[in-house]
N, C-alpha and C positions, 0 to 999 in steps of 0.2 A: 504494499499499499504506500502511495505517496500522495501528499496534498500540501498546498502552500496557503498560509493564512497571512494576509497583509496587515501589519501593525502600523507601518508608516509608509507613506507614498510621496512625501514632499522632498524637495531638495534642501537648500542650505538652511532655511529657517522655518519654523512652524507658521502656518498661515491658513485661514479659512477652516479651521478645525482639522487641518491635515498636519501630520507629524513627520519628522525626518525618517530616513530609511530604517526599516526593521522588518523582518519576515520570519515566520515560523514554518519550518518544513516538518511535516509529520511523516514518520517512517513506521514500519511495522511495530517496533518496540520502544522508540523514544522520539524526542523532539530535537530538532536542530535549529539554532537561531543564526540567521544571517544578517549581519550588521546590527548595531544597537545604538541608534540615535537617541538624542534627548527625548525623554517621555516614554521610552520603551516599557519601563516598569509599569507605568499607569496603563498603557495599552494592554499589557499582559493581564493586569487585574480586570480591566474593563471587559476583555474578551474571554475571561475565565479560562485562560491557558494554564495548564497544569505545570507550573514552573519547576517543580521538583523532577519533571521528566526531561528538562533541558540539560543535557550532559555535555554538549559540544556547541561552542559559539565560534562563528567565523567572522572575522573583520576584514573587509576588503581593502581599506586604506585609512590613512590618518587625517582625513578631513572630518571636522568635528561632527557634522551631521550623520556620520556613520559610526561613531564610537563614543560620543560624549555620555551616553547612558550606561556604558559598561561598568565603570567602577561603582556606580550606585547599585547596579544589579548584583554585583559580586558582594558588596557590603551587606545588602539585604539577605542574600543567601547565608552569610555568616550570622546575622542577627536572628535568622529563623532556624538556626542550628542545623543547617543542611549537613549531611554526613556522606552522601555519595560523591565520588570524584567529579571534578569539573575540568574540562579541557577547552582552552582558548587557542585559536589559530589566527595569526595576523602577521603584519609587518614586524620585522625583528625589533624595531625601535619601540614598539608598543610594550614589550616586556618591561623595559626600564620604567616607562611611564606608570604602569599598573603597580609594580612593586614599590616604587617610590611613594605613590599615593597611599598605599597600604602601610608602608613604614611610617610615614609622617602622621598618619592617624592612629598609629599603634593598634592596627586591626590584626587580630589573630583569627585566621580562618580555621574553622573546625572540620574542614574537609580537605582532601587532597586536591591541590591545584596545580595543573601542568600547563605551561605555555609552550606552543609549538610555533617557532618562527617559520614564516613562509619565505624560503630563500630561492626556491626553484618551482617550476611548474610540474604537475604530475599528481598522482594519487597521494592524498594526505591522511585519509582515513578509510579503512575497510573493516566491515563487520560481516556477520553471516548473511545479512539481508541487503546491504547496499554498500556503495563506495562513494567517496567524495574526492573529486579532483579539483585542483586550482589551475587557473590560467592567467597570463598576464594581459592586461588591457592598456591601451594608450590613453593616459590621463595626465593631469598636471604634475602629479607625484606618483610614486610607485603604487600600483593598484592591481588587484587580482579579483577575478570572478570565480565562480564555483559551479561545478556540475555534479548532481546527485544522480547516481544510476542504481536502479533497483536490480538486485541479483535474482536470477531464476535458473533452475536447473535446465540443462540442455533438452531433456525429454520430459514429457508428461506421461505418467503411468495410467494405462487403462486398467483400473483395479479389477474389474470383473473378469477381464480376459486373463490378467495375471493369476487370479485365483483359479480360473479353469485349468491353468497349467501347473497348479500347486506350487507356484513360486513363493517362497517364504518372504514375509515382510522384511526380514533382515537383509534381503538382497535388493530391496526396492531402490536404495540409494545408488547401487551399481547400475541398475536399469536407467535411472535418471541421467547417468553419465554415458549411456549408450552401449553398455556391455550386454552380450548375449548371456542366457542362462543355460547351464548344463545340469540336467536332473540326475537322479541317482542311477538311472539306466544308461547314462551317456548321451541321451538325446539332447540335441542343441535347440533350444527355443530362441528363435531369432528376436533381437530387440524390437524389430519393426512390427512383430506380431502383438506385442503387449504395450507398446508406447507410441506416441506421436511427438512431432517436434513442438516444443514449447513456444509460445509467443514471446517476443523479446520483452525484457523488463521495461518499465516506464522510466523516464528520465526528466530531470528538471535542471535548466541552466539559469543561473543568476548572473547577469552580465556585469553587475556593478556599474561604476562610472566609466565611460569610454567615449572617445571621439568616434565618428563613423569610421569603421575599420573592417573592410571586407576580408581581412586575414582571419577574422574570427569565424567566418562561414564554415570552414571544415570542422571546427570544434562543435558547431551547433547542428551539424547534419542530422536530420530526422530525430531531433530532440522532441519529446512529447510536449513539453511546455517550456517556452523561453520567456524570461522576464528581461526586457531590454529597456534601459533608460531612454526617456524621450523628454528631455528637459524643456524643450521649446517647440512651438509650432514651426512649420517648415519656412515661414517667412523670415525667421531669425536664423537661418542656416549659417550665415557668416559669424553671428555672435556665438552660436553653438561651437563652431570650429575654433574660435579664439579662446573659448573657455574649456575646450576639450570635452564637450558634451555632444549629445546627438539630438536630432529632431524626430518628429513623428514619422515622417515619410522614410527617414533613414533607418529607423528601427524596423519599420515594416519591410523595407527592402532587404535587410539582413535576414529577417524571418522568411521571407519568400525565397530567397536564393538558397537558404539552408534547408528548405523543405520541412520546417518544423510543423507540428500539428496545430499549435495554438500559440499566440503571442499575448503577453501582458506588457503594457507600457506604464512606466511610473517615473518617479524622481522629478515631479513637476515643479516648474519655476513658481516661486511665491508671488510673482507678478500677476498670475492668472487665477481668478476665482472660478470662472466657468471653464470646465474642461471638455466641452462638447466638441470644440474645434479640434482638440487633440485626437479624440476618438474617430472623428470623421475623416481626418487626413490619413490616419494610419489604416483604417479599413478600406480606404480607396485604393491602397497599394496591396494590403494583405487582409483579406476579408475576415478571417478568423482571429480578430484582434479584440481585446477588451481592455478598459482601463483597470489598473491594479487598485481596487477600492478597499479602503481600510475597513476591517471588520469582516471581510468576506474570505471564505475558504474556497480555494479552487482545487477540486479533485483532479488528479492527473491520471 
């Protein structure tokens, strides 16, 4: 299972009831937090997110609207006597910032806290059910996006047929990996008789902040859901370029060329209260586009 809940969809400052960037990705067994802008804690409470299930936090870059809420969240975990380990992934410089703040406040964490500096692209977390990989984007400072990929066995077992051949449950995992079964008489039960190819796992790409960059297209190929920043409407394309951000049509162009299933756009400029123009421009290029709306959970 994969789903994403939007906690914050605005850019540099809060405006019109919108908050800076933060998202919860729900996996089979835990929650992942992507970015942690100012107000993230309040949004977690408002949306009744089970914060004790947040075990991994990913910070894309060190602009305040993407991490100013982090130290407050960590401190609250301590005050609430959290005991399960917490892992934070982000730019190497973030480690010093966090530990200096904790040191100056004489904060003692009652849980194991591990910081993972992101120094290169690739897989940064792998569990039984999913992987998380990071990739570099072109922004004003060092910045990385993330892709969550659901794991699925290669083959899906046709249980009734497997039982017809008296294949023990203990061999099912082998079947999922494509092995044939040899019974007690030496008869070979072909894998294709009792399994079918599984559907690919779902995937979610969080583009973080980025200029329009077609080099990202291969990374997003056939992603189930892509979140791409669209800070400005397309009339402000030059401004977007100068500030290393993207426009509505640029985000939609990336989605179209990558062949993703669905696009969410967000990171909206605080200059705009009405976002209908953003949605209209993006859908004109890539029809299956939605605004990333705060408080909404999008099933992947």
